[in-house]
C-alpha positions, 0 to 999 in steps of 0.5 A: 529850226523855225523854217523846218517847223513852218514847212511842216505846218504848211504841209499839214495845212495843205494836207487838211485842205486837200483832205477836206474836199469831197471826192468827185465821181462821174457816173455815166448816164445810159444812152437810149435810142428814141423809139422808132416811129410808126408804132400803132397807138395801144388799143383799149383791151377792157371788156365792155360787159360787166364781170359775171361768174360762179365758182366753188371748190372744196378740200377734204383731206383725211390724212392732214385733216384739212377740210375747207371750201369756198363758193362765190358768184358775181354779177357786175358789182354784186358779189356774194359768197361764203367759205368754211374752215375746220378750225384746230380747236374742233369748231367749224367757221363759216363766213358769208359775205356780200358786196353790192359795190358799196363795201364788203359786209361779212357775217362770221358764225361758228359751229360746235364748241372749242375743245382744248385737250390736255397735252402730254409732257414733251419728255417723260418724267425722270425715273424716281429710283434712278441714282443721284447725280455724281458730286462735282469735282472740287 
């Protein structure tokens, strides 16, 4: 009986040793062909002149109530602009900004006074003369 136990213990030890080793997976590495010779060096595509532009736009949609606009001008590192938005509370927000290449400076102003109208309840109140609910079953 001791030989059987020794064989079982030896098999268990072999199983533990084999199970303790991490599996090895081989991941194939992609092979790339070298770039063919003869391509020209990339050319610099940056303009030599500093950026200069002016633009503006506005939206006034009576159906959705959207009303906003934006205007900006840039000459080199000097950028100036402003935008306006009609806020949901009834005010008009205006933001004027400027950047002379040393950081953005913004001034925010509001026109009007915020209005918060009372909202009706999302569902009607129950009828005061409706019959009471039936009693639960016992």
